[in-house]
PDB file of N, CA, C and O in Angstrom, chain B, residues numbered from 101:
ATOM      1  N   UNK B 101       0.846  -1.170   0.000  1.00  0.00           N
ATOM      2  CA  UNK B 101       0.000   0.000   0.000  1.00  0.00           C
ATOM      3  C   UNK B 101       0.892   1.234   0.000  1.00  0.00           C
ATOM      4  O   UNK B 101       1.899   1.283   0.705  1.00  0.00           O
ATOM      5  N   UNK B 102       0.521   2.210  -0.782  1.00  0.00           N
ATOM      6  CA  UNK B 102       1.202   3.497  -0.803  1.00  0.00           C
ATOM      7  C   UNK B 102       0.695   4.323   0.363  1.00  0.00           C
ATOM      8  O   UNK B 102      -0.513   4.527   0.485  1.00  0.00           O
ATOM      9  N   UNK B 103       1.587   4.809   1.229  1.00  0.00           N
ATOM     10  CA  UNK B 103       1.189   5.596   2.404  1.00  0.00           C
ATOM     11  C   UNK B 103       0.785   7.012   2.018  1.00  0.00           C
ATOM     12  O   UNK B 103      -0.281   7.489   2.408  1.00  0.00           O
ATOM     13  N   UNK B 104       1.652   7.691   1.240  1.00  0.00           N
ATOM     14  CA  UNK B 104       1.293   9.033   0.783  1.00  0.00           C
ATOM     15  C   UNK B 104       2.106   9.437  -0.429  1.00  0.00           C
ATOM     16  O   UNK B 104       3.147   8.856  -0.738  1.00  0.00           O
ATOM     17  N   UNK B 105       1.603  10.439  -1.093  1.00  0.00           N
ATOM     18  CA  UNK B 105       2.319  11.099  -2.166  1.00  0.00           C
ATOM     19  C   UNK B 105       2.286  12.584  -1.843  1.00  0.00           C
ATOM     20  O   UNK B 105       1.261  13.104  -1.402  1.00  0.00           O
ATOM     21  N   UNK B 106       3.408  13.272  -2.062  1.00  0.00           N
ATOM     22  CA  UNK B 106       3.487  14.709  -1.810  1.00  0.00           C
ATOM     23  C   UNK B 106       3.568  15.416  -3.159  1.00  0.00           C
ATOM     24  O   UNK B 106       4.405  15.091  -4.001  1.00  0.00           O
ATOM     25  N   UNK B 107       2.678  16.390  -3.343  1.00  0.00           N
ATOM     26  CA  UNK B 107       2.632  17.130  -4.598  1.00  0.00           C
ATOM     27  C   UNK B 107       2.863  18.608  -4.335  1.00  0.00           C
ATOM     28  O   UNK B 107       2.173  19.216  -3.516  1.00  0.00           O
ATOM     29  N   UNK B 108       3.834  19.184  -5.031  1.00  0.00           N
ATOM     30  CA  UNK B 108       4.069  20.619  -4.933  1.00  0.00           C
ATOM     31  C   UNK B 108       3.055  21.327  -5.827  1.00  0.00           C
ATOM     32  O   UNK B 108       2.884  20.959  -6.989  1.00  0.00           O
ATOM     33  N   UNK B 109       2.381  22.348  -5.282  1.00  0.00           N
ATOM     34  CA  UNK B 109       1.404  23.119  -6.052  1.00  0.00           C
ATOM     35  C   UNK B 109       1.576  24.605  -5.743  1.00  0.00           C
ATOM     36  O   UNK B 109       1.977  24.976  -4.640  1.00  0.00           O
ATOM     37  N   UNK B 110       1.274  25.436  -6.712  1.00  0.00           N
ATOM     38  CA  UNK B 110       1.320  26.879  -6.469  1.00  0.00           C
ATOM     39  C   UNK B 110       0.297  27.224  -5.392  1.00  0.00           C
ATOM     40  O   UNK B 110      -0.777  26.623  -5.357  1.00  0.00           O
ATOM     41  N   UNK B 111       0.600  28.171  -4.517  1.00  0.00           N
ATOM     42  CA  UNK B 111      -0.326  28.512  -3.431  1.00  0.00           C
ATOM     43  C   UNK B 111      -1.754  28.791  -3.904  1.00  0.00           C
ATOM     44  O   UNK B 111      -2.713  28.398  -3.240  1.00  0.00           O
ATOM     45  N   UNK B 112      -1.901  29.464  -5.040  1.00  0.00           N
ATOM     46  CA  UNK B 112      -3.245  29.782  -5.530  1.00  0.00           C
ATOM     47  C   UNK B 112      -3.979  28.563  -6.101  1.00  0.00           C
ATOM     48  O   UNK B 112      -5.172  28.642  -6.393  1.00  0.00           O
ATOM     49  N   UNK B 113      -3.280  27.450  -6.258  1.00  0.00           N
ATOM     50  CA  UNK B 113      -3.888  26.224  -6.783  1.00  0.00           C
ATOM     51  C   UNK B 113      -4.237  25.217  -5.686  1.00  0.00           C
ATOM     52  O   UNK B 113      -4.816  24.168  -5.968  1.00  0.00           O
ATOM     53  N   UNK B 114      -3.885  25.534  -4.434  1.00  0.00           N
ATOM     54  CA  UNK B 114      -4.153  24.592  -3.342  1.00  0.00           C
ATOM     55  C   UNK B 114      -5.652  24.321  -3.211  1.00  0.00           C
ATOM     56  O   UNK B 114      -6.057  23.167  -3.071  1.00  0.00           O
ATOM     57  N   UNK B 115      -6.475  25.358  -3.254  1.00  0.00           N
ATOM     58  CA  UNK B 115      -7.913  25.163  -3.102  1.00  0.00           C
ATOM     59  C   UNK B 115      -8.511  24.328  -4.241  1.00  0.00           C
ATOM     60  O   UNK B 115      -9.260  23.391  -3.966  1.00  0.00           O
ATOM     61  N   UNK B 116      -8.204  24.636  -5.519  1.00  0.00           N
ATOM     62  CA  UNK B 116      -8.725  23.778  -6.586  1.00  0.00           C
ATOM     63  C   UNK B 116      -8.218  22.342  -6.497  1.00  0.00           C
ATOM     64  O   UNK B 116      -8.963  21.407  -6.789  1.00  0.00           O
ATOM     65  N   UNK B 117      -6.966  22.156  -6.098  1.00  0.00           N
ATOM     66  CA  UNK B 117      -6.427  20.805  -5.930  1.00  0.00           C
ATOM     67  C   UNK B 117      -7.161  20.069  -4.808  1.00  0.00           C
ATOM     68  O   UNK B 117      -7.485  18.888  -4.932  1.00  0.00           O
ATOM     69  N   UNK B 118      -7.416  20.786  -3.716  1.00  0.00           N
ATOM     70  CA  UNK B 118      -8.154  20.196  -2.593  1.00  0.00           C
ATOM     71  C   UNK B 118      -9.550  19.787  -3.050  1.00  0.00           C
ATOM     72  O   UNK B 118     -10.028  18.711  -2.690  1.00  0.00           O
ATOM     73  N   UNK B 119     -10.203  20.628  -3.834  1.00  0.00           N
ATOM     74  CA  UNK B 119     -11.536  20.317  -4.348  1.00  0.00           C
ATOM     75  C   UNK B 119     -11.506  19.080  -5.234  1.00  0.00           C
ATOM     76  O   UNK B 119     -12.413  18.251  -5.169  1.00  0.00           O
ATOM     77  N   UNK B 120     -10.471  18.947  -6.063  1.00  0.00           N
ATOM     78  CA  UNK B 120     -10.343  17.766  -6.921  1.00  0.00           C
ATOM     79  C   UNK B 120     -10.239  16.499  -6.088  1.00  0.00           C
ATOM     80  O   UNK B 120     -10.997  15.551  -6.293  1.00  0.00           O
ATOM     81  N   UNK B 121      -9.300  16.482  -5.150  1.00  0.00           N
ATOM     82  CA  UNK B 121      -9.093  15.277  -4.347  1.00  0.00           C
ATOM     83  C   UNK B 121     -10.320  14.968  -3.490  1.00  0.00           C
ATOM     84  O   UNK B 121     -10.648  13.802  -3.273  1.00  0.00           O
ATOM     85  N   UNK B 122     -10.990  15.999  -3.009  1.00  0.00           N
ATOM     86  CA  UNK B 122     -12.214  15.792  -2.232  1.00  0.00           C
ATOM     87  C   UNK B 122     -13.308  15.169  -3.094  1.00  0.00           C
ATOM     88  O   UNK B 122     -14.056  14.310  -2.628  1.00  0.00           O
ATOM     89  N   UNK B 123     -13.400  15.601  -4.349  1.00  0.00           N
ATOM     90  CA  UNK B 123     -14.431  15.087  -5.251  1.00  0.00           C
ATOM     91  C   UNK B 123     -14.247  13.606  -5.559  1.00  0.00           C
ATOM     92  O   UNK B 123     -15.208  12.923  -5.914  1.00  0.00           O
ATOM     93  N   UNK B 124     -13.024  13.104  -5.426  1.00  0.00           N
ATOM     94  CA  UNK B 124     -12.811  11.679  -5.697  1.00  0.00           C
ATOM     95  C   UNK B 124     -12.664  10.876  -4.403  1.00  0.00           C
ATOM     96  O   UNK B 124     -12.127   9.768  -4.403  1.00  0.00           O
ATOM     97  N   UNK B 125     -13.147  11.451  -3.305  1.00  0.00           N
ATOM     98  CA  UNK B 125     -13.286  10.675  -2.080  1.00  0.00           C
ATOM     99  C   UNK B 125     -12.263  10.888  -0.991  1.00  0.00           C
ATOM    100  O   UNK B 125     -12.311  10.203   0.030  1.00  0.00           O
ATOM    101  N   UNK B 126     -11.337  11.816  -1.173  1.00  0.00           N
ATOM    102  CA  UNK B 126     -10.356  12.100  -0.127  1.00  0.00           C
ATOM    103  C   UNK B 126     -10.923  13.162   0.809  1.00  0.00           C
ATOM    104  O   UNK B 126     -11.649  14.060   0.381  1.00  0.00           O
ATOM    105  N   UNK B 127     -10.585  13.050   2.081  1.00  0.00           N
ATOM    106  CA  UNK B 127     -11.030  14.022   3.077  1.00  0.00           C
ATOM    107  C   UNK B 127      -9.819  14.665   3.728  1.00  0.00           C
ATOM    108  O   UNK B 127      -8.795  14.017   3.946  1.00  0.00           O
ATOM    109  N   UNK B 128      -9.951  15.959   4.038  1.00  0.00           N
ATOM    110  CA  UNK B 128      -8.853  16.642   4.727  1.00  0.00           C
ATOM    111  C   UNK B 128      -8.650  16.040   6.101  1.00  0.00           C
ATOM    112  O   UNK B 128      -9.608  15.717   6.804  1.00  0.00           O
ATOM    113  N   UNK B 129      -7.377  15.890   6.479  1.00  0.00           N
ATOM    114  CA  UNK B 129      -7.025  15.392   7.806  1.00  0.00           C
ATOM    115  C   UNK B 129      -6.085  16.404   8.461  1.00  0.00           C
ATOM    116  O   UNK B 129      -5.490  17.250   7.794  1.00  0.00           O
ATOM    117  N   UNK B 130      -5.972  16.295   9.754  1.00  0.00           N
ATOM    118  CA  UNK B 130      -5.124  17.209  10.511  1.00  0.00           C
ATOM    119  C   UNK B 130      -3.661  17.018  10.129  1.00  0.00           C
ATOM    120  O   UNK B 130      -3.173  15.896   9.990  1.00  0.00           O
ATOM    121  N   UNK B 131      -2.984  18.136   9.967  1.00  0.00           N
ATOM    122  CA  UNK B 131      -1.559  18.133   9.651  1.00  0.00           C
ATOM    123  C   UNK B 131      -0.789  18.260  10.967  1.00  0.00           C
ATOM    124  O   UNK B 131      -1.098  19.135  11.776  1.00  0.00           O
ATOM    125  N   UNK B 132       0.207  17.400  11.192  1.00  0.00           N
ATOM    126  CA  UNK B 132       1.001  17.533  12.419  1.00  0.00           C
ATOM    127  C   UNK B 132       1.626  18.924  12.535  1.00  0.00           C
ATOM    128  O   UNK B 132       2.060  19.504  11.540  1.00  0.00           O
ATOM    129  N   UNK B 133       1.664  19.443  13.743  1.00  0.00           N
ATOM    130  CA  UNK B 133       2.186  20.795  13.994  1.00  0.00           C
ATOM    131  C   UNK B 133       3.626  20.953  13.504  1.00  0.00           C
ATOM    132  O   UNK B 133       4.025  22.044  13.098  1.00  0.00           O
ATOM    133  N   UNK B 134       4.394  19.887  13.539  1.00  0.00           N
ATOM    134  CA  UNK B 134       5.798  19.975  13.149  1.00  0.00           C
ATOM    135  C   UNK B 134       6.028  19.738  11.649  1.00  0.00           C
ATOM    136  O   UNK B 134       7.171  19.583  11.218  1.00  0.00           O
ATOM    137  N   UNK B 135       4.962  19.709  10.860  1.00  0.00           N
ATOM    138  CA  UNK B 135       5.097  19.456   9.420  1.00  0.00           C
ATOM    139  C   UNK B 135       5.763  20.623   8.698  1.00  0.00           C
ATOM    140  O   UNK B 135       6.394  20.425   7.659  1.00  0.00           O
ATOM    141  N   UNK B 136       5.633  21.825   9.230  1.00  0.00           N
ATOM    142  CA  UNK B 136       6.248  22.986   8.601  1.00  0.00           C
ATOM    143  C   UNK B 136       5.466  23.459   7.390  1.00  0.00           C
ATOM    144  O   UNK B 136       4.708  22.695   6.793  1.00  0.00           O
ATOM    145  N   UNK B 137       5.650  24.703   7.036  1.00  0.00           N
ATOM    146  CA  UNK B 137       4.948  25.267   5.887  1.00  0.00           C
ATOM    147  C   UNK B 137       3.457  25.349   6.142  1.00  0.00           C
ATOM    148  O   UNK B 137       3.018  25.474   7.285  1.00  0.00           O
ATOM    149  N   UNK B 138       2.693  25.279   5.085  1.00  0.00           N
ATOM    150  CA  UNK B 138       1.242  25.365   5.176  1.00  0.00           C
ATOM    151  C   UNK B 138       0.604  24.279   4.304  1.00  0.00           C
ATOM    152  O   UNK B 138      -0.212  24.589   3.435  1.00  0.00           O
ATOM    153  N   UNK B 139       0.966  23.013   4.524  1.00  0.00           N
ATOM    154  CA  UNK B 139       0.459  21.948   3.659  1.00  0.00           C
ATOM    155  C   UNK B 139      -1.009  21.629   3.946  1.00  0.00           C
ATOM    156  O   UNK B 139      -1.546  21.971   4.999  1.00  0.00           O
ATOM    157  N   UNK B 140      -1.629  20.971   2.987  1.00  0.00           N
ATOM    158  CA  UNK B 140      -2.960  20.399   3.162  1.00  0.00           C
ATOM    159  C   UNK B 140      -2.799  18.899   2.965  1.00  0.00           C
ATOM    160  O   UNK B 140      -2.235  18.446   1.970  1.00  0.00           O
ATOM    161  N   UNK B 141      -3.305  18.134   3.932  1.00  0.00           N
ATOM    162  CA  UNK B 141      -3.247  16.682   3.829  1.00  0.00           C
ATOM    163  C   UNK B 141      -4.653  16.153   3.629  1.00  0.00           C
ATOM    164  O   UNK B 141      -5.600  16.591   4.283  1.00  0.00           O
ATOM    165  N   UNK B 142      -4.771  15.202   2.712  1.00  0.00           N
ATOM    166  CA  UNK B 142      -6.039  14.544   2.455  1.00  0.00           C
ATOM    167  C   UNK B 142      -5.823  13.040   2.530  1.00  0.00           C
ATOM    168  O   UNK B 142      -4.723  12.552   2.271  1.00  0.00           O
ATOM    169  N   UNK B 143      -6.875  12.306   2.885  1.00  0.00           N
ATOM    170  CA  UNK B 143      -6.720  10.859   3.060  1.00  0.00           C
ATOM    171  C   UNK B 143      -7.973  10.118   2.609  1.00  0.00           C
ATOM    172  O   UNK B 143      -9.095  10.598   2.768  1.00  0.00           O
ATOM    173  N   UNK B 144      -7.750   8.950   2.051  1.00  0.00           N
ATOM    174  CA  UNK B 144      -8.828   8.017   1.730  1.00  0.00           C
ATOM    175  C   UNK B 144      -8.298   6.605   1.926  1.00  0.00           C
ATOM    176  O   UNK B 144      -7.311   6.208   1.308  1.00  0.00           O
ATOM    177  N   UNK B 145      -8.957   5.862   2.785  1.00  0.00           N
ATOM    178  CA  UNK B 145      -8.634   4.456   3.024  1.00  0.00           C
ATOM    179  C   UNK B 145      -7.149   4.233   3.322  1.00  0.00           C
ATOM    180  O   UNK B 145      -6.547   3.276   2.835  1.00  0.00           O
ATOM    181  N   UNK B 146      -6.573   5.116   4.117  1.00  0.00           N
ATOM    182  CA  UNK B 146      -5.192   4.940   4.545  1.00  0.00           C
ATOM    183  C   UNK B 146      -4.133   5.526   3.632  1.00  0.00           C
ATOM    184  O   UNK B 146      -2.957   5.541   3.994  1.00  0.00           O
ATOM    185  N   UNK B 147      -4.511   6.004   2.473  1.00  0.00           N
ATOM    186  CA  UNK B 147      -3.566   6.640   1.563  1.00  0.00           C
ATOM    187  C   UNK B 147      -3.763   8.143   1.628  1.00  0.00           C
ATOM    188  O   UNK B 147      -4.890   8.636   1.570  1.00  0.00           O
ATOM    189  N   UNK B 148      -2.661   8.865   1.749  1.00  0.00           N
ATOM    190  CA  UNK B 148      -2.731  10.315   1.869  1.00  0.00           C
ATOM    191  C   UNK B 148      -2.125  11.013   0.657  1.00  0.00           C
ATOM    192  O   UNK B 148      -1.233  10.492  -0.014  1.00  0.00           O
ATOM    193  N   UNK B 149      -2.640  12.204   0.404  1.00  0.00           N
ATOM    194  CA  UNK B 149      -2.071  13.128  -0.578  1.00  0.00           C
ATOM    195  C   UNK B 149      -1.704  14.374   0.203  1.00  0.00           C
ATOM    196  O   UNK B 149      -2.549  14.959   0.880  1.00  0.00           O
ATOM    197  N   UNK B 150      -0.454  14.779   0.113  1.00  0.00           N
ATOM    198  CA  UNK B 150       0.014  15.986   0.792  1.00  0.00           C
ATOM    199  C   UNK B 150       0.224  17.061  -0.267  1.00  0.00           C
ATOM    200  O   UNK B 150       1.051  16.903  -1.166  1.00  0.00           O
ATOM    201  N   UNK B 151      -0.520  18.143  -0.159  1.00  0.00           N
ATOM    202  CA  UNK B 151      -0.359  19.272  -1.072  1.00  0.00           C
ATOM    203  C   UNK B 151       0.576  20.279  -0.426  1.00  0.00           C
ATOM    204  O   UNK B 151       0.294  20.793   0.656  1.00  0.00           O
ATOM    205  N   UNK B 152       1.677  20.558  -1.084  1.00  0.00           N
ATOM    206  CA  UNK B 152       2.713  21.432  -0.538  1.00  0.00           C
ATOM    207  C   UNK B 152       2.762  22.736  -1.334  1.00  0.00           C
ATOM    208  O   UNK B 152       3.276  22.761  -2.452  1.00  0.00           O
ATOM    209  N   UNK B 153       2.227  23.827  -0.760  1.00  0.00           N
ATOM    210  CA  UNK B 153       2.267  25.108  -1.471  1.00  0.00           C
ATOM    211  C   UNK B 153       3.720  25.536  -1.703  1.00  0.00           C
ATOM    212  O   UNK B 153       4.519  25.620  -0.771  1.00  0.00           O
ATOM    213  N   UNK B 154       4.032  25.803  -2.967  1.00  0.00           N
ATOM    214  CA  UNK B 154       5.384  26.147  -3.366  1.00  0.00           C
ATOM    215  C   UNK B 154       5.313  27.169  -4.500  1.00  0.00           C
ATOM    216  O   UNK B 154       4.581  26.969  -5.470  1.00  0.00           O
ATOM    217  N   UNK B 155       6.060  28.247  -4.383  1.00  0.00           N
ATOM    218  CA  UNK B 155       6.020  29.302  -5.401  1.00  0.00           C
ATOM    219  C   UNK B 155       6.417  28.775  -6.778  1.00  0.00           C
ATOM    220  O   UNK B 155       5.818  29.162  -7.782  1.00  0.00           O
ATOM    221  N   UNK B 156       7.403  27.911  -6.838  1.00  0.00           N
ATOM    222  CA  UNK B 156       7.880  27.348  -8.105  1.00  0.00           C
ATOM    223  C   UNK B 156       7.861  25.821  -8.011  1.00  0.00           C
ATOM    224  O   UNK B 156       8.907  25.207  -7.800  1.00  0.00           O
ATOM    225  N   UNK B 157       6.688  25.199  -8.163  1.00  0.00           N
ATOM    226  CA  UNK B 157       6.602  23.752  -8.019  1.00  0.00           C
ATOM    227  C   UNK B 157       7.422  23.008  -9.065  1.00  0.00           C
ATOM    228  O   UNK B 157       7.556  23.444 -10.208  1.00  0.00           O
ATOM    229  N   UNK B 158       7.958  21.886  -8.644  1.00  0.00           N
ATOM    230  CA  UNK B 158       8.651  20.983  -9.560  1.00  0.00           C
ATOM    231  C   UNK B 158       7.665  19.865  -9.882  1.00  0.00           C
ATOM    232  O   UNK B 158       7.181  19.161  -8.996  1.00  0.00           O
ATOM    233  N   UNK B 159       7.388  19.725 -11.158  1.00  0.00           N
ATOM    234  CA  UNK B 159       6.442  18.699 -11.595  1.00  0.00           C
ATOM    235  C   UNK B 159       7.193  17.765 -12.539  1.00  0.00           C
ATOM    236  O   UNK B 159       7.646  18.192 -13.601  1.00  0.00           O
ATOM    237  N   UNK B 160       7.328  16.492 -12.159  1.00  0.00           N
ATOM    238  CA  UNK B 160       8.024  15.555 -13.053  1.00  0.00           C
ATOM    239  C   UNK B 160       7.309  15.458 -14.399  1.00  0.00           C
ATOM    240  O   UNK B 160       6.081  15.390 -14.451  1.00  0.00           O
ATOM    241  N   UNK B 161       8.070  15.453 -15.473  1.00  0.00           N
ATOM    242  CA  UNK B 161       7.448  15.452 -16.804  1.00  0.00           C
ATOM    243  C   UNK B 161       6.643  14.184 -17.065  1.00  0.00           C
ATOM    244  O   UNK B 161       5.649  14.236 -17.789  1.00  0.00           O
ATOM    245  N   UNK B 162       7.036  13.066 -16.505  1.00  0.00           N
ATOM    246  CA  UNK B 162       6.307  11.819 -16.733  1.00  0.00           C
ATOM    247  C   UNK B 162       5.669  11.256 -15.465  1.00  0.00           C
ATOM    248  O   UNK B 162       4.841  10.348 -15.543  1.00  0.00           O
ATOM    249  N   UNK B 163       6.040  11.780 -14.307  1.00  0.00           N
ATOM    250  CA  UNK B 163       5.495  11.263 -13.054  1.00  0.00           C
ATOM    251  C   UNK B 163       4.065  11.718 -12.835  1.00  0.00           C
ATOM    252  O   UNK B 163       3.672  12.798 -13.277  1.00  0.00           O
ATOM    253  N   UNK B 164       3.289  10.888 -12.150  1.00  0.00           N
ATOM    254  CA  UNK B 164       1.903  11.236 -11.853  1.00  0.00           C
ATOM    255  C   UNK B 164       1.335  10.268 -10.827  1.00  0.00           C
ATOM    256  O   UNK B 164       1.771   9.119 -10.745  1.00  0.00           O
ATOM    257  N   UNK B 165       0.367  10.725 -10.046  1.00  0.00           N
ATOM    258  CA  UNK B 165      -0.341   9.791  -9.171  1.00  0.00           C
ATOM    259  C   UNK B 165      -1.502   9.176  -9.953  1.00  0.00           C
ATOM    260  O   UNK B 165      -2.062   9.808 -10.849  1.00  0.00           O
ATOM    261  N   UNK B 166      -1.846   7.972  -9.616  1.00  0.00           N
ATOM    262  CA  UNK B 166      -3.010   7.313 -10.213  1.00  0.00           C
ATOM    263  C   UNK B 166      -3.847   6.767  -9.064  1.00  0.00           C
ATOM    264  O   UNK B 166      -3.321   6.128  -8.153  1.00  0.00           O
ATOM    265  N   UNK B 167      -5.133   7.017  -9.111  1.00  0.00           N
ATOM    266  CA  UNK B 167      -6.017   6.550  -8.051  1.00  0.00           C
ATOM    267  C   UNK B 167      -7.171   5.769  -8.644  1.00  0.00           C
ATOM    268  O   UNK B 167      -7.576   5.981  -9.787  1.00  0.00           O
ATOM    269  N   UNK B 168      -7.679   4.874  -7.846  1.00  0.00           N
ATOM    270  CA  UNK B 168      -8.854   4.100  -8.214  1.00  0.00           C
ATOM    271  C   UNK B 168     -10.011   4.598  -7.365  1.00  0.00           C
ATOM    272  O   UNK B 168      -9.858   4.800  -6.161  1.00  0.00           O
ATOM    273  N   UNK B 169     -11.153   4.796  -7.977  1.00  0.00           N
ATOM    274  CA  UNK B 169     -12.330   5.248  -7.243  1.00  0.00           C
ATOM    275  C   UNK B 169     -13.368   4.133  -7.253  1.00  0.00           C
ATOM    276  O   UNK B 169     -13.458   3.373  -8.217  1.00  0.00           O
ATOM    277  N   UNK B 170     -14.163   4.034  -6.169  1.00  0.00           N
ATOM    278  CA  UNK B 170     -15.139   2.942  -6.095  1.00  0.00           C
ATOM    279  C   UNK B 170     -16.241   3.044  -7.151  1.00  0.00           C
ATOM    280  O   UNK B 170     -16.767   2.022  -7.590  1.00  0.00           O
ATOM    281  N   UNK B 171     -16.598   4.265  -7.564  1.00  0.00           N
ATOM    282  CA  UNK B 171     -17.669   4.467  -8.528  1.00  0.00           C
ATOM    283  C   UNK B 171     -17.233   5.563  -9.488  1.00  0.00           C
ATOM    284  O   UNK B 171     -17.343   6.748  -9.176  1.00  0.00           O
ATOM    285  N   UNK B 172     -16.739   5.170 -10.654  1.00  0.00           N
ATOM    286  CA  UNK B 172     -16.175   6.123 -11.608  1.00  0.00           C
ATOM    287  C   UNK B 172     -17.211   7.137 -12.075  1.00  0.00           C
ATOM    288  O   UNK B 172     -16.913   8.331 -12.122  1.00  0.00           O
ATOM    289  N   UNK B 173     -18.407   6.703 -12.417  1.00  0.00           N
ATOM    290  CA  UNK B 173     -19.431   7.631 -12.904  1.00  0.00           C
ATOM    291  C   UNK B 173     -19.793   8.668 -11.838  1.00  0.00           C
ATOM    292  O   UNK B 173     -19.970   9.844 -12.157  1.00  0.00           O
ATOM    293  N   UNK B 174     -19.903   8.246 -10.579  1.00  0.00           N
ATOM    294  CA  UNK B 174     -20.216   9.184  -9.495  1.00  0.00           C
ATOM    295  C   UNK B 174     -19.070  10.184  -9.315  1.00  0.00           C
ATOM    296  O   UNK B 174     -19.310  11.370  -9.089  1.00  0.00           O
ATOM    297  N   UNK B 175     -17.832   9.708  -9.416  1.00  0.00           N
ATOM    298  CA  UNK B 175     -16.675  10.600  -9.284  1.00  0.00           C
ATOM    299  C   UNK B 175     -16.661  11.620 -10.409  1.00  0.00           C
ATOM    300  O   UNK B 175     -16.398  12.798 -10.169  1.00  0.00           O
ATOM    301  N   UNK B 176     -16.937  11.188 -11.630  1.00  0.00           N
ATOM    302  CA  UNK B 176     -16.978  12.111 -12.762  1.00  0.00           C
ATOM    303  C   UNK B 176     -18.081  13.142 -12.560  1.00  0.00           C
ATOM    304  O   UNK B 176     -17.879  14.325 -12.836  1.00  0.00           O
ATOM    305  N   UNK B 177     -19.230  12.715 -12.089  1.00  0.00           N
ATOM    306  CA  UNK B 177     -20.343  13.643 -11.829  1.00  0.00           C
ATOM    307  C   UNK B 177     -19.944  14.690 -10.786  1.00  0.00           C
ATOM    308  O   UNK B 177     -20.235  15.874 -10.956  1.00  0.00           O
ATOM    309  N   UNK B 178     -19.275  14.258  -9.701  1.00  0.00           N
ATOM    310  CA  UNK B 178     -18.843  15.207  -8.678  1.00  0.00           C
ATOM    311  C   UNK B 178     -17.817  16.190  -9.231  1.00  0.00           C
ATOM    312  O   UNK B 178     -17.865  17.379  -8.916  1.00  0.00           O
ATOM    313  N   UNK B 179     -16.895  15.704 -10.049  1.00  0.00           N
ATOM    314  CA  UNK B 179     -15.894  16.571 -10.661  1.00  0.00           C
ATOM    315  C   UNK B 179     -16.556  17.598 -11.568  1.00  0.00           C
ATOM    316  O   UNK B 179     -16.234  18.784 -11.504  1.00  0.00           O
ATOM    317  N   UNK B 180     -17.469  17.154 -12.403  1.00  0.00           N
ATOM    318  CA  UNK B 180     -18.164  18.064 -13.310  1.00  0.00           C
ATOM    319  C   UNK B 180     -19.012  19.069 -12.534  1.00  0.00           C
ATOM    320  O   UNK B 180     -19.033  20.252 -12.874  1.00  0.00           O
ATOM    321  N   UNK B 181     -19.703  18.613 -11.505  1.00  0.00           N
ATOM    322  CA  UNK B 181     -20.533  19.512 -10.685  1.00  0.00           C
ATOM    323  C   UNK B 181     -19.689  20.587 -10.002  1.00  0.00           C
ATOM    324  O   UNK B 181     -20.150  21.708  -9.787  1.00  0.00           O
ATOM    325  N   UNK B 182     -18.458  20.234  -9.667  1.00  0.00           N
ATOM    326  CA  UNK B 182     -17.554  21.177  -9.026  1.00  0.00           C
ATOM    327  C   UNK B 182     -16.775  22.040 -10.009  1.00  0.00           C
ATOM    328  O   UNK B 182     -15.909  22.815  -9.604  1.00  0.00           O
ATOM    329  N   UNK B 183     -17.075  21.910 -11.293  1.00  0.00           N
ATOM    330  CA  UNK B 183     -16.367  22.704 -12.297  1.00  0.00           C
ATOM    331  C   UNK B 183     -14.973  22.214 -12.577  1.00  0.00           C
ATOM    332  O   UNK B 183     -14.147  22.952 -13.115  1.00  0.00           O
ATOM    333  N   UNK B 184     -14.698  20.979 -12.220  1.00  0.00           N
ATOM    334  CA  UNK B 184     -13.371  20.430 -12.418  1.00  0.00           C
ATOM    335  C   UNK B 184     -13.357  19.556 -13.652  1.00  0.00           C
ATOM    336  O   UNK B 184     -12.318  18.992 -13.997  1.00  0.00           O
TER     337      UNK B 184
END
């Protein structure tokens, strides 16, 4: 099982990223006080996504997270309803 993935995102993109992950079933969880910065952590079934606000994010050209959702059509509907 993958414990977490950390993604660097521009500060102004944290909210849209949070909305995306929430729409596919992740929920915000408490960030430990010693985590530093202003990250947002989300979790679903033991797997976490850590969004790290960064002025100049590094995005791997071929790297990406892949997630499985229990109901693809429902997830797509939530994404579309949220403007994502």
